[in-house]
C-alpha positions in Angstrom: 78.1 35.4 59.6 78.7 38.9 60.8 81.6 40.7 59.0 84.6 41.6 61.0 85.1 45.1 59.4 82.9 48.0 58.6 82.6 47.6 54.8 79.1 47.8 53.7 79.3 48.6 49.9 81.3 46.3 47.7 81.2 46.8 44.0 82.2 44.0 41.6 82.7 45.0 38.0 82.0 42.0 35.7 79.5 39.2 36.1 81.7 36.3 34.7 83.0 33.3 36.6 85.5 35.2 38.7 83.2 38.0 39.6 80.4 35.7 40.6 82.6 33.4 42.7 84.0 36.5 44.5 80.5 37.7 45.1 79.4 34.3 46.5 82.5 34.1 48.7 82.0 37.6 50.1 78.3 36.9 50.7 79.2 33.6 52.4 81.3 35.6 54.9 78.5 38.2 55.5 79.3 40.9 53.1 76.8 42.6 50.8 77.9 43.0 47.1 76.6 44.7 44.0 77.7 43.2 40.7 77.7 45.5 37.7 77.4 43.6 34.4 77.5 45.3 31.0 75.1 42.7 29.4 71.4 43.3 29.5 70.8 39.6 30.6 73.1 37.7 33.0 74.0 34.6 31.2 77.0 32.9 29.8 77.2 31.2 26.4 80.5 29.7 25.4 81.2 26.0 25.5 83.2 23.6 27.6 85.4 24.6 30.5 87.7 22.4 32.7 87.2 22.5 36.5 90.1 20.8 38.2 90.4 19.9 41.9 92.0 23.2 43.0 88.8 25.0 41.9 86.4 22.3 42.9 87.5 22.9 46.5 86.1 26.4 46.3 82.8 25.4 44.6 82.3 22.6 47.1 82.9 25.0 50.1 80.5 27.6 48.6 77.8 24.9 48.0 77.7 24.8 44.2 80.0 21.9 43.6 77.4 19.1 43.8 75.3 20.8 41.2 78.2 21.4 38.8 79.3 17.8 39.2 75.7 16.5 38.6 75.4 18.5 35.4 78.8 17.8 34.0 78.7 14.0 34.2 81.8 11.7 34.6 85.1 12.4 32.9 87.6 9.8 31.5 91.3 9.7 30.7 92.1 11.3 27.4 94.8 10.6 24.8 97.3 13.1 23.4 97.5 12.1 19.7 99.9 13.1 16.9 98.1 15.5 14.6 99.0 13.7 11.4 99.4 10.0 12.2 96.9 9.9 15.1 99.4 8.0 17.1 98.6 7.8 20.8 101.5 9.8 22.3 100.4 9.8 26.1 97.4 9.0 28.2 96.3 11.7 30.5 94.4 10.6 33.6 91.2 12.4 34.5 90.4 11.6 37.9 89.8 8.1 39.2 91.9 8.8 42.2 91.8 12.6 42.3 89.6 12.8 45.5 92.1 10.6 47.3 95.1 12.6 45.9 93.9 16.1 46.0 90.7 16.2 48.0 88.4 17.0 45.1 87.4 15.8 41.8 87.9 16.9 38.1 85.0 17.9 35.7 84.5 19.2 32.2 81.4 21.3 32.4 79.4 23.5 30.0 80.4 27.1 30.9 76.7 28.1 31.0 76.0 25.5 33.5 78.7 26.7 35.8 77.7 30.3 35.4 74.0 29.4 36.1 74.9 27.6 39.3 76.9 30.6 40.6 74.1 33.0 39.5 71.4 31.1 41.3 73.5 30.8 44.4 74.2 34.6 44.6 70.7 35.6 43.9 69.4 33.2 46.5 71.5 35.1 49.0 70.4 38.5 47.6 67.9 38.8 44.7 68.9 42.4 44.2 72.7 42.1 44.0 73.0 42.1 40.2 72.9 45.4 38.2 72.5 44.7 34.5 73.2 47.0 31.5 76.1 48.8 33.2 79.2 49.1 31.2 82.1 50.5 33.2 83.7 53.6 31.9 85.9 55.1 34.7 86.4 55.4 38.4 87.7 58.0 40.9 89.1 57.2 44.3 88.5 59.5 47.3 89.7 59.1 50.9 86.5 57.3 52.1 85.1 55.8 48.8 85.6 54.7 45.2 83.0 56.1 42.6 82.4 54.1 39.5 80.8 55.7 36.4 79.1 53.8 33.6 78.6 54.5 29.9 74.8 55.0 30.6 75.6 58.0 32.7 75.0 56.4 36.1 77.5 56.2 38.9 77.9 54.1 42.1 79.8 54.9 45.2 81.3 51.9 47.2 83.7 51.3 49.9 85.8 49.1 47.7 85.7 47.9 44.1 86.9 44.6 42.5 87.7 44.6 38.7 86.6 41.4 37.2 86.1 42.6 33.7 88.3 40.3 31.8 91.6 40.5 29.7 90.6 44.0 28.2 89.7 45.3 31.6 88.6 48.8 31.7 89.0 48.9 35.5 92.6 47.8 35.1 93.2 50.6 32.5 91.5 53.2 34.8 93.6 52.2 37.8 97.0 51.1 36.3 97.1 52.8 33.0 95.8 51.8 29.6 98.5 49.5 28.3 98.0 47.6 25.0 96.0 44.4 25.0 98.1 42.3 22.6 97.0 39.8 20.0 98.9 36.6 20.8 99.2 35.2 17.3 96.6 32.6 18.1 93.1 32.1 16.7 90.8 29.7 18.5 87.8 27.8 17.0 85.1 26.4 19.1 82.0 24.4 18.4 79.5 22.1 20.1 78.3 18.9 18.2 75.3 16.7 19.3 76.7 13.3 20.1 74.3 11.6 17.8 76.1 13.4 14.9 79.6 12.2 15.7 81.6 10.0 13.4 82.2 6.5 14.6 85.9 7.0 15.0 85.3 9.8 17.5 82.6 7.9 19.4 85.2 5.2 20.1 87.6 7.7 21.5 85.6 10.6 22.7 88.3 12.3 24.9 91.4 13.4 22.8 93.8 16.1 22.1 95.7 16.2 18.7 98.9 18.2 18.9 100.8 19.4 15.9 102.7 22.0 14.0 101.3 25.4 15.2 98.0 23.9 16.2 96.3 21.9 18.9 92.7 20.5 18.8 90.9 19.2 21.9 87.5 17.5 22.1 85.6 16.1 25.1 81.9 15.3 25.9 79.6 17.5 28.0 76.3 17.2 29.8 76.4 13.5 30.3 77.7 12.8 26.7 74.9 14.6 25.0 77.2 17.3 23.5 80.8 17.1 22.1 82.9 20.2 22.9 85.5 21.0 20.3 88.2 23.7 20.7 91.3 24.2 18.5 93.8 26.9 18.7 96.0 27.7 15.7 98.9 30.2 15.1 98.0 33.0 12.7 100.2 35.9 12.4 97.6 38.5 11.6 94.2 39.1 13.2 92.0 42.1 12.6 88.6 41.3 14.0 87.5 42.1 17.5 85.2 39.9 19.6 85.3 36.4 21.2 82.3 34.9 19.3 82.8 35.6 15.6 81.0 33.3 13.3 83.3 31.0 11.4 82.8 28.5 8.5 83.5 24.8 8.4 85.5 25.4 5.3 88.0 27.7 7.0 88.1 25.3 9.9 88.9 22.4 7.6 91.5 24.6 5.7 93.3 25.4 8.8 93.5 21.7 9.8 93.8 20.1 6.2 96.8 18.0 7.2 95.4 16.6 10.3 94.6 12.9 10.8 91.3 11.7 9.3 89.7 11.3 12.8 90.2 15.0 13.4 88.9 15.9 10.0 85.9 13.7 10.4 85.2 15.5 13.6 85.5 18.9 12.0 83.2 17.7 9.2 80.5 17.0 11.8 80.4 20.6 12.9 77.6 22.8 11.9 78.4 26.4 11.1 75.5 27.4 13.3 77.6 26.5 16.4 81.1 27.4 15.1 82.8 30.5 16.4 86.4 31.8 16.4 88.2 34.6 18.2 91.7 36.0 18.4 93.4 35.2 21.8 94.5 38.4 23.5 97.0 38.9 26.3 98.6 41.3 28.7 101.5 40.9 31.0 100.5 39.8 34.4 100.1 42.6 36.9 102.9 43.0 39.5 100.5 44.8 41.8 96.9 43.8 41.9 95.7 46.5 44.4 95.8 50.3 44.4 93.9 52.1 47.1 90.4 50.8 47.4 90.5 48.8 44.1 91.8 45.3 43.4 91.9 43.1 40.3 90.7 39.5 39.9 90.8 36.8 37.2 91.8 37.6 33.6 91.8 41.3 34.6 94.9 40.7 36.7 96.4 37.7 34.9 94.9 36.9 31.5 95.2 33.1 30.9 95.5 31.4 27.6 93.7 28.0 27.4 96.7 25.6 27.2 96.7 24.5 30.8 92.9 24.6 31.2 93.2 26.9 34.3 91.6 30.2 33.2 88.3 29.7 35.0 90.0 27.7 37.8 92.3 30.5 38.7 89.5 33.1 38.7 87.5 30.8 41.0 90.5 30.5 43.3 90.9 34.3 43.3 87.2 34.8 44.3 87.5 32.2 47.1 90.7 33.7 48.5 89.3 37.3 48.3 86.3 36.3 50.3 88.5 34.5 52.9 90.7 37.5 53.3 87.7 39.8 54.0 86.6 37.3 56.6 90.0 37.2 58.3 91.2 40.8 58.1 90.4 43.8 60.2 90.5 46.4 57.4 90.1 46.4 53.6 93.7 47.3 53.4 94.7 44.2 55.2 92.3 42.0 53.3 93.8 43.3 50.0 97.3 42.5 51.3 96.3 39.0 52.2 94.6 38.4 48.9 97.4 39.7 46.8 100.1 37.9 48.7 98.3 34.6 48.4 97.5 35.0 44.7 100.1 37.0 42.8 102.9 34.5 42.5 100.7 31.5 41.8 98.3 33.2 39.3 101.1 35.1 37.4 103.2 32.0 37.3 100.4 29.9 35.8 99.7 32.6 33.2 103.4 32.4 32.0 103.4 28.5 32.2 100.4 28.4 29.9 102.3 30.4 27.3 105.1 27.9 27.6 102.7 25.0 27.3 101.4 26.4 24.0 104.9 26.2 22.6 105.1 22.4 23.5 101.7 21.5 22.3 102.0 23.4 19.0 105.6 22.2 18.2 107.5 25.4 18.5 110.3 24.0 20.6 113.0 21.8 19.4 111.2 18.7 20.5 108.4 19.3 18.1 104.8 18.8 19.0 104.5 17.0 22.3 102.3 16.6 25.4 104.4 19.1 27.4 103.8 19.5 31.1 100.2 19.8 32.0 98.6 21.5 35.0 98.6 18.4 37.2 102.2 17.7 36.4 103.0 21.2 37.3 101.5 20.7 40.8 98.6 23.1 40.3 96.0 20.6 41.4 97.5 20.5 44.9 96.5 24.1 45.7 93.4 24.5 47.9 92.0 28.1 48.0 89.9 27.2 51.0 92.8 26.5 53.2 95.8 28.2 51.8 97.6 30.4 54.5 96.7 34.1 54.4 99.5 36.4 55.6 99.6 40.2 55.7 103.2 40.8 55.1 103.8 42.9 51.9 
């Protein structure tokens, strides 16, 4: 496809899920991009990630959905369970009729598999589009370009720049000011367990979420039931360490959940410390303006998402898809940025705030105590289609 506008140099800072989707969407519509990633190797580690119908629309359109689905394997309904009694509080449906209702399916996929599918697609389009070992430092905007500088002393001039560098975004700080990135009072634990090592109680009910006082623990299989993904988020008033993959011990995981039902404790007991990590969840207020001049923000850099609605990766995928469509439809980058921001700001910022509220429900902070809350489907988030959502230019 031949681009409508004369924008030949697009810089994307950050090679995560959002940055890669934006790159793939822009490539699809004929634009050439350069992705600047601070790591020396373009890969994702992490563990499980939920890809719901709203995001699958974009992956299907961009040609990666089939691969993601094939590597994820089928999903099943999961039970919301009481953290102490194990009582089944509510059955959440995962998808038997989602294609009929929403036009796309629902998958739980290893983040590395999703990342690899996107990387392979963008490199197939342009083998030279990824620039590694470039940690963003600052930028300057000039009338006809934006110049990004990196901590290795190098710089790059582009027509526009997209900041996709996460919650603690340096691009956001450079453009909108360096406001604090706050610790949320939540510590997350994550682990992967080979399915052969699971206790019998978990084998019988592999999809569950335990909700309880100040904590919520979720587990579900990945990669055609060869791995069990475990993630728990607990309220902790103090947190000092930086980083999202700090090694943790099984003893501290057990201690944090010592009053949980025996099924949950059996699951935690099957974890190997070699695969157990923790990190403090951080947050910023959502941006009320995504764009300034020749720079716009995307994904967690614009609207950092906590994990309680399972929409962090999904919203970043939506952002990338809509940005690509905006550049296909607009006659100038200014118009494209208007289209993108107008389509995304209310939805993404609203979902960010809703995820905070859902944490209070799942972790029993509200008067109702620990409860299933209102999930992403019930909030109507699955009905959004980033491939067809109207794009308007009005500010």
